[in-house]
C-alpha positions as CSV (number, residue, x, y, z in Angstrom):
1,X,20.7,21.1,11.9
2,X,22.0,17.7,12.9
3,X,21.6,14.5,10.8
4,X,19.4,12.8,13.4
5,X,17.1,15.8,13.8
6,X,16.6,16.2,10.0
7,X,16.0,12.4,9.7
8,X,13.4,12.5,12.5
9,X,11.7,15.5,10.9
10,X,11.5,13.6,7.6
11,X,10.0,10.6,9.4
12,X,7.3,12.9,10.8
13,X,6.7,14.3,7.3
14,X,6.5,10.7,5.9
15,X,4.0,9.6,8.6
16,X,1.8,12.7,8.3
17,X,1.6,12.7,4.5
18,X,1.0,8.9,4.4
19,X,-1.7,9.0,7.0
20,X,-3.6,11.9,5.4
21,X,-3.4,10.6,1.9
22,X,-4.1,7.0,2.8
23,X,-7.2,8.0,4.8
24,X,-8.4,10.6,2.3
25,X,-7.8,8.2,-0.6
26,X,-10.1,5.4,0.7
27,X,-12.9,6.3,-1.7
28,X,-10.5,5.7,-4.6
29,X,-10.6,2.0,-3.7
30,X,-14.1,1.7,-5.3
31,X,-13.4,3.8,-8.4
32,X,-11.4,2.9,-11.6
33,X,-7.8,1.9,-10.9
34,X,-6.2,4.8,-12.7
35,X,-7.3,7.2,-9.8
36,X,-5.4,5.1,-7.3
37,X,-2.3,5.0,-9.6
38,X,-2.5,8.8,-9.9
39,X,-2.7,9.2,-6.1
40,X,0.2,6.8,-5.5
41,X,2.3,8.9,-7.8
42,X,1.4,12.1,-6.0
43,X,2.2,10.4,-2.6
44,X,5.6,9.3,-3.8
45,X,6.4,12.7,-5.2
46,X,5.5,14.3,-1.8
47,X,7.7,11.9,0.1
48,X,10.6,12.6,-2.2
49,X,10.0,16.3,-1.9
50,X,10.2,16.0,1.9
51,X,13.3,13.8,1.6
52,X,15.0,16.5,-0.5
53,X,14.0,19.6,1.4
54,X,14.1,18.2,4.9
55,X,16.7,15.5,4.9
56,X,18.7,17.0,2.0
57,X,18.6,13.8,-0.1
58,X,18.0,14.3,-3.8
59,X,18.1,12.1,-6.9
60,X,20.1,12.0,-10.2
61,X,18.8,9.7,-13.0
62,X,21.2,8.3,-15.6
63,X,20.4,6.4,-18.8
64,X,17.1,6.0,-20.7
65,X,14.0,5.6,-18.6
66,X,12.0,2.7,-20.2
67,X,8.5,3.1,-21.3
68,X,5.7,0.6,-22.0
69,X,5.9,-3.1,-21.6
70,X,9.4,-4.0,-20.4
71,X,10.9,-6.0,-17.6
72,X,12.9,-3.9,-15.1
73,X,15.3,-5.8,-12.8
74,X,16.1,-3.5,-9.9
75,X,18.7,-3.6,-7.3
76,X,17.1,-3.4,-3.8
77,X,18.8,-1.7,-0.9
78,X,16.1,0.2,0.9
79,X,12.5,1.4,0.8
80,X,13.7,4.4,-1.2
81,X,13.6,2.7,-4.6
82,X,10.1,1.4,-4.0
83,X,9.0,5.0,-3.6
84,X,11.1,6.4,-6.4
85,X,10.0,3.8,-8.9
86,X,6.4,5.1,-8.6
87,X,7.7,8.5,-10.0
88,X,10.3,7.2,-12.5
89,X,8.1,4.7,-14.3
90,X,4.6,5.1,-15.7
91,X,2.2,2.9,-13.8
92,X,4.7,0.1,-12.8
93,X,3.5,-3.4,-11.8
94,X,6.0,-4.2,-9.0
95,X,6.5,-7.8,-7.8
96,X,6.1,-7.6,-4.0
97,X,6.0,-10.1,-1.1
98,X,2.5,-11.3,-0.5
99,X,2.9,-10.4,3.2
100,X,2.8,-6.7,2.3
101,X,-0.8,-7.1,1.3
102,X,-1.6,-7.7,5.0
103,X,-0.6,-4.2,6.0
104,X,-3.8,-2.1,6.5
105,X,-4.3,0.6,3.9
106,X,-0.9,0.0,2.2
107,X,-1.9,-3.5,1.2
108,X,-5.3,-2.4,-0.1
109,X,-3.7,0.2,-2.3
110,X,-1.1,-2.2,-3.6
111,X,-3.9,-4.6,-4.7
112,X,-5.9,-1.7,-6.3
113,X,-2.8,-0.5,-8.2
114,X,-2.3,-4.0,-9.6
115,X,1.0,-4.8,-8.0
116,X,2.0,-8.5,-8.3
117,X,2.1,-10.3,-5.0
118,X,4.3,-13.5,-4.7
119,X,4.3,-16.2,-2.1
120,X,7.9,-17.4,-2.3
121,X,7.0,-20.5,-0.2
122,X,4.7,-21.8,-2.9
123,X,7.5,-22.6,-5.4
124,X,6.3,-23.3,-9.0
125,X,2.8,-22.3,-8.2
126,X,4.0,-18.9,-7.2
127,X,5.8,-18.5,-10.5
128,X,2.7,-19.4,-12.4
129,X,0.6,-16.9,-10.6
130,X,3.3,-14.2,-11.0
131,X,3.4,-14.9,-14.7
132,X,-0.4,-14.7,-15.1
133,X,-0.5,-11.3,-13.2
134,X,2.5,-10.0,-15.1
135,X,1.0,-11.0,-18.5
136,X,-2.2,-9.0,-17.6
137,X,0.0,-6.0,-16.8
138,X,1.9,-6.3,-20.0
139,X,-1.3,-6.5,-22.0
140,X,-2.3,-3.2,-20.3
141,X,1.0,-1.6,-21.5
142,X,2.6,-1.5,-18.1
143,X,6.3,-2.1,-17.1
144,X,7.0,-5.0,-14.8
145,X,9.5,-4.4,-11.9
146,X,11.1,-7.2,-10.1
147,X,13.9,-7.2,-7.5
148,X,16.0,-10.2,-8.7
149,X,17.5,-10.9,-5.2
150,X,14.1,-11.1,-3.7
151,X,14.8,-8.9,-0.7
152,X,16.8,-5.9,0.5
153,X,20.6,-6.3,0.6
154,X,23.3,-4.3,2.4
155,X,25.6,-2.3,0.1
156,X,28.6,-4.5,-0.7
157,X,26.9,-7.8,0.2
158,X,27.5,-10.7,-2.1
159,X,24.8,-10.9,-4.9
160,X,22.1,-13.6,-4.6
161,X,20.0,-13.5,-7.8
162,X,16.9,-15.7,-7.6
163,X,15.4,-17.7,-10.6
164,X,12.1,-15.7,-10.6
165,X,13.6,-13.0,-12.7
166,X,14.7,-15.5,-15.3
167,X,11.3,-17.2,-15.3
168,X,9.6,-13.8,-16.0
169,X,12.1,-13.0,-18.7
170,X,11.6,-16.3,-20.5
171,X,7.8,-16.4,-20.2
172,X,7.1,-12.7,-21.1
173,X,9.6,-12.6,-23.9
174,X,10.4,-8.9,-23.1
175,X,13.6,-7.0,-23.1
176,X,15.0,-6.6,-19.5
177,X,16.4,-3.3,-18.3
178,X,18.8,-3.7,-15.3
179,X,18.3,-0.8,-12.8
180,X,20.8,0.0,-10.1
181,X,21.5,2.8,-7.7
182,X,23.3,3.7,-4.4
183,X,20.3,4.4,-2.1
184,X,21.8,2.1,0.6
185,X,24.5,4.7,1.2
186,X,21.9,7.3,2.3
187,X,18.7,5.5,3.4
188,X,20.0,3.5,6.4
189,X,17.7,1.6,8.6
190,X,14.4,3.0,9.9
191,X,15.8,6.4,11.0
192,X,18.9,7.7,9.3
193,X,18.6,9.6,6.0
194,X,22.0,11.0,5.0
195,X,22.1,14.1,2.8
196,X,23.5,13.8,-0.7
197,X,22.3,12.4,-4.0
198,X,21.0,9.0,-4.8
199,X,22.3,8.1,-8.3
200,X,19.9,5.9,-10.3
201,X,21.1,4.3,-13.5
202,X,19.1,2.5,-16.1
203,X,21.4,0.2,-18.0
204,X,21.5,-1.1,-21.5
205,X,18.5,-3.4,-22.1
206,X,19.1,-7.1,-22.4
207,X,17.2,-8.4,-25.5
208,X,14.7,-11.1,-25.2
209,X,15.5,-14.7,-26.2
210,X,18.7,-15.5,-24.3
211,X,19.0,-18.9,-22.7
212,X,18.3,-18.6,-18.9
213,X,21.8,-19.2,-17.7
214,X,23.2,-16.7,-20.2
215,X,20.5,-14.1,-19.2
216,X,21.3,-14.5,-15.5
217,X,25.0,-14.2,-16.1
218,X,24.6,-11.0,-18.2
219,X,22.1,-9.5,-15.8
220,X,24.2,-10.1,-12.7
221,X,27.4,-9.0,-14.4
222,X,26.0,-5.7,-15.7
223,X,24.1,-4.8,-12.6
224,X,26.9,-5.7,-10.1
225,X,29.6,-3.9,-12.2
226,X,27.7,-0.6,-12.2
227,X,26.5,-1.0,-8.6
228,X,30.1,-1.4,-7.4
229,X,31.1,1.7,-9.3
230,X,28.2,3.7,-7.8
231,X,28.9,2.5,-4.3
232,X,32.5,3.5,-4.6
233,X,31.9,7.0,-5.8
234,X,32.8,9.7,-3.3
235,X,29.7,10.6,-1.3
236,X,29.0,14.2,-1.0
237,X,26.5,16.0,1.3
238,X,25.6,18.3,-1.6
239,X,22.1,17.7,-2.9
240,X,21.5,17.9,-6.6
241,X,18.6,16.7,-8.7
242,X,18.9,16.3,-12.4
243,X,18.1,13.8,-15.1
244,X,20.6,12.6,-17.7
245,X,18.9,11.2,-20.8
């Protein structure tokens, strides 16, 4: 089966599963939040199931998956990681662009799950609101996920880490776990899904309390070093799925 046919079939799977679950799950918007979190996890697992069995793209996890209140700073190449994070972490509070809340159904579920919207045009006010929402999530025992570069980057592009991650790190006083992967080699644009294995790696936590500039230096250095290694690994069409603790 050709790459483009498999990719197209996966898109159909993605659309059908998303439509059915989003419509069927509407009653969850008026019941306790945990029901929506559970449904989002099942949706993500179904999407990854289709990705593996239709497009031939699996996942390998390296490092220790963090639990409880922690700041996870994730590399952002594609939509893949926003889906996978719903299965890798327990009830994550993900910092997202406010514009995503305007998408019918998707935005409603993001709000119900307790994601953290940020209006990057609001400057310091946006940081204050992000901190308040993140603090509530931490008090509930949830991990916070932020994409330090603020948007998706192409593999190999120069890093561009924003100050928002340092602000959360300083204000929340939590360890920060850098997270990187090579999804950009496989999830390409809106159509192409190449077969193979996305390698996800949770790196050594950065302890709380570092000065901002030192924290940013360590975060970028650790993340980009491992990212470069993952992107340079030989890419095989062989699909494997395993977790390394």
